[in-house]
All heavy atoms as a GROMACS GRO file, in nm:
protein
  585
    1MET      N    1   9.953  -2.141   9.162
    1MET     CA    2   9.852  -2.248   9.132
    1MET      C    3   9.913  -2.382   9.187
    1MET      O    4  10.032  -2.401   9.175
    1MET     CB    5   9.836  -2.251   8.983
    1MET     CG    6   9.704  -2.307   8.941
    1MET     SD    7   9.665  -2.290   8.764
    1MET     CE    8   9.645  -2.117   8.750
    2GLU      N    9   9.831  -2.464   9.237
    2GLU     CA   10   9.870  -2.581   9.295
    2GLU      C   11   9.813  -2.704   9.225
    2GLU      O   12   9.697  -2.698   9.181
    2GLU     CB   13   9.819  -2.587   9.445
    2GLU     CG   14   9.920  -2.632   9.542
    2GLU     CD   15   9.868  -2.614   9.685
    2GLU    OE1   16   9.783  -2.697   9.727
    2GLU    OE2   17   9.913  -2.520   9.751
    3GLY      N   18   9.891  -2.812   9.214
    3GLY     CA   19   9.843  -2.937   9.164
    3GLY      C   20   9.858  -3.043   9.270
    3GLY      O   21   9.905  -3.014   9.380
    4LYS      N   22   9.820  -3.167   9.236
    4LYS     CA   23   9.831  -3.270   9.337
    4LYS      C   24   9.887  -3.399   9.273
    4LYS      O   25   9.845  -3.432   9.160
    4LYS     CB   26   9.698  -3.300   9.400
    4LYS     CG   27   9.702  -3.398   9.515
    4LYS     CD   28   9.570  -3.408   9.582
    4LYS     CE   29   9.586  -3.493   9.708
    4LYS     NZ   30   9.462  -3.501   9.781
    5ILE      N   31   9.981  -3.465   9.338
    5ILE     CA   32  10.033  -3.589   9.293
    5ILE      C   33   9.951  -3.705   9.344
    5ILE      O   34   9.913  -3.708   9.463
    5ILE     CB   35  10.183  -3.609   9.347
    5ILE    CG1   36  10.272  -3.490   9.310
    5ILE    CG2   37  10.239  -3.740   9.299
    5ILE    CD1   38  10.304  -3.485   9.164
    6ARG      N   39   9.911  -3.797   9.252
    6ARG     CA   40   9.834  -3.912   9.290
    6ARG      C   41   9.894  -4.035   9.234
    6ARG      O   42   9.957  -4.035   9.126
    6ARG     CB   43   9.689  -3.897   9.234
    6ARG     CG   44   9.613  -3.788   9.300
    6ARG     CD   45   9.466  -3.813   9.294
    6ARG     NE   46   9.394  -3.706   9.364
    6ARG     CZ   47   9.273  -3.678   9.341
    6ARG    NH1   48   9.202  -3.741   9.248
    6ARG    NH2   49   9.210  -3.582   9.412
    7LYS      N   50   9.866  -4.147   9.293
    7LYS     CA   51   9.908  -4.277   9.246
    7LYS      C   52   9.817  -4.320   9.129
    7LYS      O   53   9.696  -4.312   9.141
    7LYS     CB   54   9.904  -4.380   9.359
    7LYS     CG   55   9.966  -4.514   9.320
    7LYS     CD   56  10.003  -4.594   9.441
    7LYS     CE   57  10.062  -4.726   9.408
    7LYS     NZ   58  10.183  -4.725   9.328
    8VAL      N   59   9.883  -4.363   9.017
    8VAL     CA   60   9.808  -4.409   8.902
    8VAL      C   61   9.876  -4.542   8.860
    8VAL      O   62   9.985  -4.543   8.806
    8VAL     CB   63   9.817  -4.309   8.784
    8VAL    CG1   64   9.743  -4.367   8.662
    8VAL    CG2   65   9.761  -4.175   8.822
    9GLY      N   66   9.817  -4.656   8.902
    9GLY     CA   67   9.883  -4.782   8.881
    9GLY      C   68  10.008  -4.789   8.958
    9GLY      O   69  10.013  -4.762   9.081
   10ASN      N   70  10.117  -4.823   8.890
   10ASN     CA   71  10.251  -4.828   8.957
   10ASN      C   72  10.326  -4.692   8.939
   10ASN      O   73  10.445  -4.681   8.976
   10ASN     CB   74  10.339  -4.938   8.895
   10ASN     CG   75  10.282  -5.071   8.935
   10ASN    OD1   76  10.228  -5.093   9.044
   10ASN    ND2   77  10.297  -5.170   8.847
   11SER      N   78  10.261  -4.592   8.882
   11SER     CA   79  10.324  -4.462   8.857
   11SER      C   80  10.254  -4.360   8.943
   11SER      O   81  10.168  -4.380   9.018
   11SER     CB   82  10.308  -4.429   8.708
   11SER     OG   83  10.373  -4.524   8.633
   12LEU      N   84  10.300  -4.231   8.921
   12LEU     CA   85  10.245  -4.115   8.986
   12LEU      C   86  10.193  -4.025   8.873
   12LEU      O   87  10.251  -4.012   8.771
   12LEU     CB   88  10.339  -4.042   9.074
   12LEU     CG   89  10.396  -4.121   9.191
   12LEU    CD1   90  10.498  -4.032   9.266
   12LEU    CD2   91  10.286  -4.159   9.289
   13GLY      N   92  10.083  -3.952   8.895
   13GLY     CA   93  10.027  -3.854   8.805
   13GLY      C   94  10.010  -3.722   8.871
   13GLY      O   95  10.002  -3.712   8.994
   14VAL      N   96   9.999  -3.620   8.791
   14VAL     CA   97   9.979  -3.485   8.843
   14VAL      C   98   9.833  -3.444   8.805
   14VAL      O   99   9.795  -3.457   8.692
   14VAL     CB  100  10.076  -3.385   8.783
   14VAL    CG1  101  10.049  -3.243   8.825
   14VAL    CG2  102  10.220  -3.426   8.808
   15ILE      N  103   9.762  -3.399   8.902
   15ILE     CA  104   9.630  -3.343   8.880
   15ILE      C  105   9.646  -3.194   8.854
   15ILE      O  106   9.696  -3.124   8.937
   15ILE     CB  107   9.538  -3.371   9.000
   15ILE    CG1  108   9.529  -3.519   9.042
   15ILE    CG2  109   9.395  -3.314   8.975
   15ILE    CD1  110   9.484  -3.613   8.927
   16LEU      N  111   9.600  -3.153   8.736
   16LEU     CA  112   9.613  -3.010   8.696
   16LEU      C  113   9.484  -2.938   8.736
   16LEU      O  114   9.373  -2.986   8.716
   16LEU     CB  115   9.633  -2.998   8.546
   16LEU     CG  116   9.756  -3.068   8.491
   16LEU    CD1  117   9.758  -3.063   8.339
   16LEU    CD2  118   9.883  -3.012   8.549
   17PRO      N  119   9.497  -2.814   8.788
   17PRO     CA  120   9.381  -2.737   8.824
   17PRO      C  121   9.296  -2.703   8.696
   17PRO      O  122   9.355  -2.680   8.588
   17PRO     CB  123   9.440  -2.610   8.886
   17PRO     CG  124   9.580  -2.641   8.920
   17PRO     CD  125   9.621  -2.750   8.823
   18LYS      N  126   9.165  -2.699   8.710
   18LYS     CA  127   9.075  -2.673   8.603
   18LYS      C  128   9.104  -2.543   8.531
   18LYS      O  129   9.104  -2.533   8.412
   18LYS     CB  130   8.928  -2.674   8.653
   18LYS     CG  131   8.831  -2.650   8.538
   18LYS     CD  132   8.687  -2.661   8.586
   18LYS     CE  133   8.583  -2.644   8.480
   18LYS     NZ  134   8.619  -2.591   8.350
   19GLN      N  135   9.141  -2.441   8.612
   19GLN     CA  136   9.177  -2.309   8.551
   19GLN      C  137   9.288  -2.324   8.452
   19GLN      O  138   9.282  -2.270   8.342
   19GLN     CB  139   9.210  -2.210   8.664
   19GLN     CG  140   9.250  -2.070   8.607
   19GLN     CD  141   9.296  -1.980   8.719
   19GLN    OE1  142   9.286  -2.010   8.838
   19GLN    NE2  143   9.350  -1.865   8.675
   20LEU      N  144   9.394  -2.396   8.489
   20LEU     CA  145   9.510  -2.418   8.402
   20LEU      C  146   9.470  -2.499   8.278
   20LEU      O  147   9.509  -2.464   8.170
   20LEU     CB  148   9.621  -2.487   8.479
   20LEU     CG  149   9.750  -2.504   8.407
   20LEU    CD1  150   9.813  -2.369   8.370
   20LEU    CD2  151   9.846  -2.582   8.494
   21VAL      N  152   9.394  -2.604   8.298
   21VAL     CA  153   9.343  -2.687   8.187
   21VAL      C  154   9.263  -2.600   8.090
   21VAL      O  155   9.286  -2.612   7.963
   21VAL     CB  156   9.256  -2.803   8.236
   21VAL    CG1  157   9.189  -2.874   8.126
   21VAL    CG2  158   9.342  -2.896   8.320
   22ASP      N  159   9.182  -2.514   8.138
   22ASP     CA  160   9.102  -2.429   8.050
   22ASP      C  161   9.185  -2.326   7.980
   22ASP      O  162   9.172  -2.302   7.860
   22ASP     CB  163   8.993  -2.355   8.132
   22ASP     CG  164   8.881  -2.449   8.183
   22ASP    OD1  165   8.872  -2.560   8.134
   22ASP    OD2  166   8.810  -2.406   8.277
   23GLU      N  167   9.283  -2.266   8.051
   23GLU     CA  168   9.366  -2.163   7.989
   23GLU      C  169   9.452  -2.223   7.875
   23GLU      O  170   9.477  -2.155   7.773
   23GLU     CB  171   9.457  -2.101   8.097
   23GLU     CG  172   9.387  -2.010   8.189
   23GLU     CD  173   9.471  -1.962   8.307
   23GLU    OE1  174   9.596  -1.993   8.307
   23GLU    OE2  175   9.424  -1.893   8.397
   24LEU      N  176   9.499  -2.347   7.890
   24LEU     CA  177   9.587  -2.410   7.793
   24LEU      C  178   9.506  -2.495   7.693
   24LEU      O  179   9.564  -2.555   7.602
   24LEU     CB  180   9.690  -2.493   7.858
   24LEU     CG  181   9.794  -2.418   7.944
   24LEU    CD1  182   9.880  -2.514   8.024
   24LEU    CD2  183   9.873  -2.325   7.860
   25HIS      N  184   9.370  -2.498   7.706
   25HIS     CA  185   9.286  -2.570   7.615
   25HIS      C  186   9.326  -2.720   7.613
   25HIS      O  187   9.330  -2.778   7.501
   25HIS     CB  188   9.286  -2.510   7.478
   25HIS     CG  189   9.258  -2.362   7.475
   25HIS    ND1  190   9.131  -2.311   7.505
   25HIS    CD2  191   9.338  -2.258   7.454
   25HIS    CE1  192   9.138  -2.183   7.499
   25HIS    NE2  193   9.259  -2.145   7.468
   26LEU      N  194   9.355  -2.777   7.729
   26LEU     CA  195   9.396  -2.919   7.733
   26LEU      C  196   9.272  -3.008   7.744
   26LEU      O  197   9.168  -2.965   7.793
   26LEU     CB  198   9.483  -2.942   7.858
   26LEU     CG  199   9.620  -2.866   7.860
   26LEU    CD1  200   9.685  -2.883   7.994
   26LEU    CD2  201   9.704  -2.915   7.751
   27LYS      N  202   9.287  -3.126   7.693
   27LYS     CA  203   9.177  -3.228   7.703
   27LYS      C  204   9.242  -3.365   7.725
   27LYS      O  205   9.361  -3.386   7.701
   27LYS     CB  206   9.093  -3.222   7.581
   27LYS     CG  207   9.159  -3.249   7.449
   27LYS     CD  208   9.061  -3.223   7.333
   27LYS     CE  209   9.126  -3.252   7.200
   27LYS     NZ  210   9.248  -3.184   7.169
   28THR      N  211   9.156  -3.452   7.769
   28THR     CA  212   9.202  -3.590   7.794
   28THR      C  213   9.270  -3.646   7.671
   28THR      O  214   9.215  -3.632   7.560
   28THR     CB  215   9.081  -3.677   7.835
   28THR    OG1  216   9.026  -3.626   7.949
   28THR    CG2  217   9.122  -3.818   7.863
   29GLY      N  218   9.387  -3.706   7.689
   29GLY     CA  219   9.454  -3.770   7.578
   29GLY      C  220   9.565  -3.679   7.511
   29GLY      O  221   9.640  -3.729   7.434
   30ASP      N  222   9.558  -3.551   7.544
   30ASP     CA  223   9.662  -3.462   7.485
   30ASP      C  224   9.800  -3.502   7.537
   30ASP      O  225   9.815  -3.553   7.650
   30ASP     CB  226   9.638  -3.316   7.531
   30ASP     CG  227   9.530  -3.247   7.456
   30ASP    OD1  228   9.474  -3.307   7.358
   30ASP    OD2  229   9.498  -3.130   7.490
   31LYS      N  230   9.899  -3.493   7.452
   31LYS     CA  231  10.036  -3.526   7.493
   31LYS      C  232  10.107  -3.402   7.545
   31LYS      O  233  10.080  -3.291   7.496
   31LYS     CB  234  10.116  -3.583   7.372
   31LYS     CG  235  10.064  -3.716   7.327
   31LYS     CD  236  10.150  -3.765   7.212
   31LYS     CE  237  10.105  -3.896   7.161
   31LYS     NZ  238  10.194  -3.949   7.051
   32VAL      N  239  10.197  -3.424   7.638
   32VAL     CA  240  10.280  -3.316   7.694
   32VAL      C  241  10.428  -3.361   7.700
   32VAL      O  242  10.452  -3.481   7.697
   32VAL     CB  243  10.233  -3.278   7.838
   32VAL    CG1  244  10.097  -3.218   7.837
   32VAL    CG2  245  10.243  -3.392   7.936
   33THR      N  246  10.517  -3.267   7.700
   33THR     CA  247  10.654  -3.296   7.725
   33THR      C  248  10.682  -3.260   7.871
   33THR      O  249  10.629  -3.161   7.921
   33THR     CB  250  10.753  -3.221   7.633
   33THR    OG1  251  10.734  -3.081   7.652
   33THR    CG2  252  10.730  -3.252   7.490
   34ILE      N  253  10.765  -3.333   7.937
   34ILE     CA  254  10.802  -3.312   8.073
   34ILE      C  255  10.953  -3.310   8.079
   34ILE      O  256  11.021  -3.398   8.041
   34ILE     CB  257  10.750  -3.423   8.168
   34ILE    CG1  258  10.599  -3.438   8.151
   34ILE    CG2  259  10.787  -3.397   8.310
   34ILE    CD1  260  10.542  -3.565   8.212
   35GLU      N  261  11.003  -3.191   8.123
   35GLU     CA  262  11.154  -3.175   8.134
   35GLU      C  263  11.189  -3.138   8.278
   35GLU      O  264  11.116  -3.059   8.342
   35GLU     CB  265  11.201  -3.060   8.042
   35GLU     CG  266  11.194  -3.098   7.897
   35GLU     CD  267  11.251  -2.990   7.809
   35GLU    OE1  268  11.363  -2.935   7.846
   35GLU    OE2  269  11.189  -2.963   7.707
   36ARG      N  270  11.299  -3.190   8.321
   36ARG     CA  271  11.351  -3.153   8.452
   36ARG      C  272  11.445  -3.027   8.432
   36ARG      O  273  11.532  -3.035   8.347
   36ARG     CB  274  11.430  -3.267   8.509
   36ARG     CG  275  11.484  -3.236   8.648
   36ARG     CD  276  11.554  -3.351   8.703
   36ARG     NE  277  11.624  -3.309   8.824
   36ARG     CZ  278  11.702  -3.384   8.897
   36ARG    NH1  279  11.726  -3.508   8.862
   36ARG    NH2  280  11.757  -3.339   9.010
   37LYS      N  281  11.420  -2.922   8.508
   37LYS     CA  282  11.502  -2.804   8.503
   37LYS      C  283  11.550  -2.778   8.640
   37LYS      O  284  11.486  -2.713   8.724
   37LYS     CB  285  11.417  -2.685   8.453
   37LYS     CG  286  11.350  -2.702   8.317
   37LYS     CD  287  11.439  -2.642   8.211
   37LYS     CE  288  11.369  -2.663   8.075
   37LYS     NZ  289  11.391  -2.557   7.982
   38GLY      N  290  11.666  -2.839   8.671
   38GLY     CA  291  11.722  -2.831   8.808
   38GLY      C  292  11.626  -2.909   8.901
   38GLY      O  293  11.602  -3.027   8.880
   39SER      N  294  11.578  -2.844   8.999
   39SER     CA  295  11.485  -2.913   9.092
   39SER      C  296  11.335  -2.888   9.055
   39SER      O  297  11.248  -2.922   9.134
   39SER     CB  298  11.507  -2.867   9.240
   39SER     OG  299  11.483  -2.730   9.248
   40ASN      N  300  11.312  -2.832   8.937
   40ASN     CA  301  11.176  -2.805   8.890
   40ASN      C  302  11.134  -2.897   8.772
   40ASN      O  303  11.225  -2.947   8.704
   40ASN     CB  304  11.166  -2.658   8.845
   40ASN     CG  305  11.194  -2.561   8.958
   40ASN    OD1  306  11.144  -2.576   9.069
   40ASN    ND2  307  11.267  -2.457   8.930
   41LEU      N  308  11.013  -2.907   8.753
   41LEU     CA  309  10.960  -2.979   8.636
   41LEU      C  310  10.890  -2.876   8.546
   41LEU      O  311  10.816  -2.787   8.597
   41LEU     CB  312  10.855  -3.087   8.672
   41LEU     CG  313  10.905  -3.204   8.752
   41LEU    CD1  314  10.792  -3.297   8.794
   41LEU    CD2  315  11.007  -3.283   8.672
   42GLU      N  316  10.910  -2.891   8.414
   42GLU     CA  317  10.844  -2.805   8.319
   42GLU      C  318  10.755  -2.899   8.234
   42GLU      O  319  10.806  -2.991   8.175
   42GLU     CB  320  10.942  -2.730   8.229
   42GLU     CG  321  10.877  -2.639   8.134
   42GLU     CD  322  10.985  -2.557   8.059
   42GLU    OE1  323  11.042  -2.464   8.117
   42GLU    OE2  324  11.005  -2.593   7.941
   43ILE      N  325  10.623  -2.868   8.231
   43ILE     CA  326  10.533  -2.950   8.153
   43ILE      C  327  10.475  -2.855   8.043
   43ILE      O  328  10.421  -2.754   8.075
   43ILE     CB  329  10.414  -2.999   8.246
   43ILE    CG1  330  10.472  -3.091   8.357
   43ILE    CG2  331  10.317  -3.087   8.164
   43ILE    CD1  332  10.370  -3.134   8.461
   44ARG      N  333  10.483  -2.902   7.917
   44ARG     CA  334  10.434  -2.822   7.808
   44ARG      C  335  10.347  -2.911   7.719
   44ARG      O  336  10.385  -3.019   7.690
   44ARG     CB  337  10.553  -2.767   7.724
   44ARG     CG  338  10.625  -2.652   7.793
   44ARG     CD  339  10.740  -2.605   7.713
   44ARG     NE  340  10.844  -2.699   7.736
   44ARG     CZ  341  10.928  -2.744   7.643
   44ARG    NH1  342  10.915  -2.708   7.521
   44ARG    NH2  343  11.026  -2.827   7.671
   45PRO      N  344  10.239  -2.852   7.668
   45PRO     CA  345  10.160  -2.927   7.570
   45PRO      C  346  10.237  -2.948   7.441
   45PRO      O  347  10.319  -2.860   7.404
   45PRO     CB  348  10.036  -2.832   7.546
   45PRO     CG  349  10.043  -2.726   7.646
   45PRO     CD  350  10.181  -2.723   7.702
   46ILE      N  351  10.217  -3.059   7.377
   46ILE     CA  352  10.280  -3.084   7.246
   46ILE      C  353  10.186  -3.037   7.137
   46ILE      O  354  10.068  -3.070   7.139
   46ILE     CB  355  10.313  -3.231   7.229
   46ILE    CG1  356  10.422  -3.275   7.326
   46ILE    CG2  357  10.351  -3.266   7.090
   46ILE    CD1  358  10.453  -3.422   7.327
   47ASP      N  359  10.238  -2.959   7.045
   47ASP     CA  360  10.160  -2.911   6.931
   47ASP      C  361  10.167  -3.018   6.819
   47ASP      O  362  10.279  -3.031   6.762
   47ASP     CB  363  10.213  -2.779   6.885
   47ASP     CG  364  10.140  -2.718   6.764
   47ASP    OD1  365  10.058  -2.788   6.707
   47ASP    OD2  366  10.166  -2.601   6.731
   48PRO      N  367  10.064  -3.092   6.792
   48PRO     CA  368  10.075  -3.198   6.689
   48PRO      C  369  10.114  -3.149   6.552
   48PRO      O  370  10.186  -3.217   6.486
   48PRO     CB  371   9.933  -3.257   6.684
   48PRO     CG  372   9.854  -3.197   6.792
   48PRO     CD  373   9.930  -3.078   6.844
   49GLU      N  374  10.077  -3.030   6.517
   49GLU     CA  375  10.117  -2.975   6.388
   49GLU      C  376  10.267  -2.954   6.379
   49GLU      O  377  10.335  -2.991   6.288
   49GLU     CB  378  10.044  -2.842   6.362
   49GLU     CG  379  10.065  -2.785   6.221
   49GLU     CD  380   9.980  -2.667   6.194
   49GLU    OE1  381   9.857  -2.668   6.228
   49GLU    OE2  382  10.034  -2.565   6.148
   50PHE      N  383  10.323  -2.898   6.490
   50PHE     CA  384  10.470  -2.881   6.492
   50PHE      C  385  10.540  -3.015   6.502
   50PHE      O  386  10.646  -3.035   6.439
   50PHE     CB  387  10.510  -2.798   6.618
   50PHE     CG  388  10.660  -2.778   6.627
   50PHE    CD1  389  10.725  -2.687   6.549
   50PHE    CD2  390  10.733  -2.857   6.719
   50PHE    CE1  391  10.863  -2.674   6.559
   50PHE    CE2  392  10.869  -2.844   6.725
   50PHE     CZ  393  10.937  -2.755   6.648
   51GLU      N  394  10.484  -3.109   6.575
   51GLU     CA  395  10.544  -3.243   6.586
   51GLU      C  396  10.554  -3.310   6.448
   51GLU      O  397  10.659  -3.365   6.412
   51GLU     CB  398  10.462  -3.332   6.681
   51GLU     CG  399  10.526  -3.456   6.718
   51GLU     CD  400  10.442  -3.534   6.824
   51GLU    OE1  401  10.330  -3.575   6.788
   51GLU    OE2  402  10.492  -3.551   6.937
   52ASN      N  403  10.452  -3.295   6.364
   52ASN     CA  404  10.456  -3.348   6.227
   52ASN      C  405  10.560  -3.279   6.143
   52ASN      O  406  10.634  -3.346   6.066
   52ASN     CB  407  10.317  -3.338   6.161
   52ASN     CG  408  10.216  -3.424   6.224
   52ASN    OD1  409  10.249  -3.527   6.286
   52ASN    ND2  410  10.088  -3.393   6.208
   53TRP      N  411  10.568  -3.143   6.156
   53TRP     CA  412  10.669  -3.068   6.085
   53TRP      C  413  10.811  -3.111   6.124
   53TRP      O  414  10.896  -3.132   6.038
   53TRP     CB  415  10.648  -2.922   6.109
   53TRP     CG  416  10.753  -2.833   6.046
   53TRP    CD1  417  10.747  -2.786   5.920
   53TRP    CD2  418  10.881  -2.802   6.100
   53TRP    NE1  419  10.864  -2.716   5.892
   53TRP    CE2  420  10.947  -2.722   6.002
   53TRP    CE3  421  10.943  -2.819   6.221
   53TRP    CZ2  422  11.072  -2.669   6.025
   53TRP    CZ3  423  11.068  -2.767   6.242
   53TRP    CH2  424  11.133  -2.695   6.147
   54ALA      N  425  10.832  -3.130   6.252
   54ALA     CA  426  10.969  -3.162   6.305
   54ALA      C  427  11.007  -3.302   6.252
   54ALA      O  428  11.120  -3.322   6.215
   54ALA     CB  429  10.970  -3.156   6.455
   55GLU      N  430  10.914  -3.392   6.250
   55GLU     CA  431  10.942  -3.527   6.199
   55GLU      C  432  10.976  -3.523   6.053
   55GLU      O  433  11.070  -3.588   6.008
   55GLU     CB  434  10.819  -3.619   6.221
   55GLU     CG  435  10.844  -3.763   6.186
   55GLU     CD  436  10.723  -3.851   6.219
   55GLU    OE1  437  10.657  -3.827   6.323
   55GLU    OE2  438  10.689  -3.937   6.134
   56ALA      N  439  10.902  -3.445   5.974
   56ALA     CA  440  10.931  -3.432   5.829
   56ALA      C  441  11.067  -3.369   5.812
   56ALA      O  442  11.144  -3.409   5.725
   56ALA     CB  443  10.821  -3.350   5.762
   57TYR      N  444  11.099  -3.267   5.888
   57TYR     CA  445  11.229  -3.202   5.875
   57TYR      C  446  11.342  -3.298   5.906
   57TYR      O  447  11.443  -3.300   5.833
   57TYR     CB  448  11.240  -3.080   5.971
   57TYR     CG  449  11.379  -3.025   5.984
   57TYR    CD1  450  11.427  -2.943   5.886
   57TYR    CD2  451  11.465  -3.064   6.088
   57TYR    CE1  452  11.557  -2.896   5.892
   57TYR    CE2  453  11.589  -3.020   6.092
   57TYR     CZ  454  11.641  -2.932   5.996
   57TYR     OH  455  11.769  -2.890   6.007
   58ASN      N  456  11.328  -3.378   6.010
   58ASN     CA  457  11.431  -3.474   6.049
   58ASN      C  458  11.456  -3.578   5.934
   58ASN      O  459  11.572  -3.613   5.907
   58ASN     CB  460  11.396  -3.545   6.176
   58ASN     CG  461  11.417  -3.452   6.296
   58ASN    OD1  462  11.501  -3.365   6.294
   58ASN    ND2  463  11.343  -3.481   6.404
   59GLU      N  464  11.350  -3.620   5.869
   59GLU     CA  465  11.366  -3.716   5.758
   59GLU      C  466  11.434  -3.650   5.641
   59GLU      O  467  11.527  -3.712   5.582
   59GLU     CB  468  11.224  -3.765   5.712
   59GLU     CG  469  11.164  -3.867   5.806
   59GLU     CD  470  11.242  -3.996   5.818
   59GLU    OE1  471  11.287  -4.049   5.717
   59GLU    OE2  472  11.263  -4.036   5.932
   60ILE      N  473  11.397  -3.529   5.604
   60ILE     CA  474  11.460  -3.460   5.496
   60ILE      C  475  11.606  -3.433   5.528
   60ILE      O  476  11.692  -3.454   5.446
   60ILE     CB  477  11.387  -3.330   5.466
   60ILE    CG1  478  11.248  -3.360   5.399
   60ILE    CG2  479  11.468  -3.239   5.372
   60ILE    CD1  480  11.158  -3.241   5.382
   61ASN      N  481  11.630  -3.387   5.650
   61ASN     CA  482  11.766  -3.358   5.690
   61ASN      C  483  11.854  -3.479   5.685
   61ASN      O  484  11.969  -3.477   5.642
   61ASN     CB  485  11.769  -3.294   5.830
   61ASN     CG  486  11.903  -3.237   5.865
   61ASN    OD1  487  11.971  -3.176   5.784
   61ASN    ND2  488  11.947  -3.262   5.989
   62LYS      N  489  11.801  -3.594   5.723
   62LYS     CA  490  11.873  -3.721   5.724
   62LYS      C  491  11.908  -3.758   5.579
   62LYS      O  492  12.021  -3.799   5.546
   62LYS     CB  493  11.795  -3.830   5.796
   62LYS     CG  494  11.866  -3.967   5.804
   62LYS     CD  495  11.785  -4.066   5.882
   62LYS     CE  496  11.662  -4.102   5.803
   62LYS     NZ  497  11.584  -4.210   5.865
   63ASP      N  498  11.809  -3.750   5.495
   63ASP     CA  499  11.822  -3.798   5.352
   63ASP      C  500  11.903  -3.700   5.264
   63ASP      O  501  11.969  -3.746   5.169
   63ASP     CB  502  11.690  -3.821   5.291
   63ASP     CG  503  11.613  -3.941   5.356
   63ASP    OD1  504  11.675  -4.020   5.424
   63ASP    OD2  505  11.491  -3.945   5.344
   64TYR      N  506  11.894  -3.573   5.293
   64TYR     CA  507  11.957  -3.470   5.205
   64TYR      C  508  12.050  -3.377   5.276
   64TYR      O  509  12.063  -3.263   5.242
   64TYR     CB  510  11.842  -3.393   5.139
   64TYR     CG  511  11.753  -3.472   5.051
   64TYR    CD1  512  11.632  -3.512   5.098
   64TYR    CD2  513  11.796  -3.513   4.926
   64TYR    CE1  514  11.546  -3.593   5.020
   64TYR    CE2  515  11.714  -3.598   4.850
   64TYR     CZ  516  11.586  -3.630   4.894
   64TYR     OH  517  11.506  -3.711   4.817
   65LYS      N  518  12.118  -3.432   5.382
   65LYS     CA  519  12.204  -3.343   5.466
   65LYS      C  520  12.308  -3.272   5.382
   65LYS      O  521  12.329  -3.153   5.395
   65LYS     CB  522  12.272  -3.433   5.570
   65LYS     CG  523  12.342  -3.353   5.673
   65LYS     CD  524  12.394  -3.447   5.786
   65LYS     CE  525  12.442  -3.367   5.903
   65LYS     NZ  526  12.472  -3.454   6.017
   66ASP      N  527  12.378  -3.340   5.286
   66ASP     CA  528  12.479  -3.282   5.209
   66ASP      C  529  12.425  -3.171   5.117
   66ASP      O  530  12.486  -3.066   5.097
   66ASP     CB  531  12.555  -3.388   5.127
   66ASP     CG  532  12.630  -3.486   5.215
   66ASP    OD1  533  12.668  -3.446   5.330
   66ASP    OD2  534  12.655  -3.596   5.170
   67VAL      N  535  12.308  -3.199   5.056
   67VAL     CA  536  12.247  -3.099   4.968
   67VAL      C  537  12.209  -2.972   5.046
   67VAL      O  538  12.230  -2.862   4.999
   67VAL     CB  539  12.121  -3.160   4.901
   67VAL    CG1  540  12.045  -3.063   4.823
   67VAL    CG2  541  12.158  -3.281   4.812
   68LEU      N  542  12.152  -2.994   5.164
   68LEU     CA  543  12.111  -2.874   5.248
   68LEU      C  544  12.231  -2.796   5.287
   68LEU      O  545  12.229  -2.673   5.288
   68LEU     CB  546  12.032  -2.926   5.371
   68LEU     CG  547  11.893  -2.987   5.337
   68LEU    CD1  548  11.836  -3.047   5.463
   68LEU    CD2  549  11.799  -2.878   5.281
   69LYS      N  550  12.343  -2.864   5.316
   69LYS     CA  551  12.467  -2.789   5.356
   69LYS      C  552  12.513  -2.705   5.239
   69LYS      O  553  12.552  -2.591   5.251
   69LYS     CB  554  12.573  -2.885   5.402
   69LYS     CG  555  12.567  -2.930   5.544
   69LYS     CD  556  12.687  -3.012   5.580
   69LYS     CE  557  12.679  -3.057   5.724
   69LYS     NZ  558  12.794  -3.135   5.761
   70ALA      N  559  12.509  -2.764   5.116
   70ALA     CA  560  12.555  -2.692   4.996
   70ALA      C  561  12.466  -2.574   4.969
   70ALA      O  562  12.517  -2.468   4.932
   70ALA     CB  563  12.556  -2.789   4.874
   71LEU      N  564  12.337  -2.590   4.986
   71LEU     CA  565  12.242  -2.479   4.963
   71LEU      C  566  12.261  -2.370   5.067
   71LEU      O  567  12.235  -2.253   5.032
   71LEU     CB  568  12.097  -2.529   4.967
   71LEU     CG  569  12.051  -2.617   4.848
   71LEU    CD1  570  11.913  -2.676   4.877
   71LEU    CD2  571  12.049  -2.530   4.723
   72ALA      N  572  12.307  -2.404   5.180
   72ALA     CA  573  12.322  -2.301   5.285
   72ALA      C  574  12.444  -2.209   5.264
   72ALA      O  575  12.450  -2.104   5.319
   72ALA     CB  576  12.336  -2.370   5.424
   73LYS      N  577  12.533  -2.253   5.173
   73LYS     CA  578  12.656  -2.171   5.150
   73LYS      C  579  12.620  -2.049   5.069
   73LYS      O  580  12.538  -2.041   4.997
   73LYS     CB  581  12.758  -2.257   5.081
   73LYS     CG  582  12.818  -2.359   5.173
   73LYS     CD  583  12.925  -2.439   5.107
   73LYS     CE  584  12.979  -2.545   5.203
   73LYS     NZ  585  13.082  -2.622   5.139
   0.00000   0.00000   0.00000
């Protein structure tokens, strides 16, 4: 599958093929993570439900780190 790089303001954007957009149920405004893997790019949709869970976990872990360590023993 092929995409296309286009100029967007002072940046560049990737045009995703409709088939891929449909398969991943993407829509305008969805957030994605972009990671460099060697000479490749990996683009993944962000799951808002998981993002909320991860944020809550980080807060709990920060506030109760010692308690969580003790419970893990």
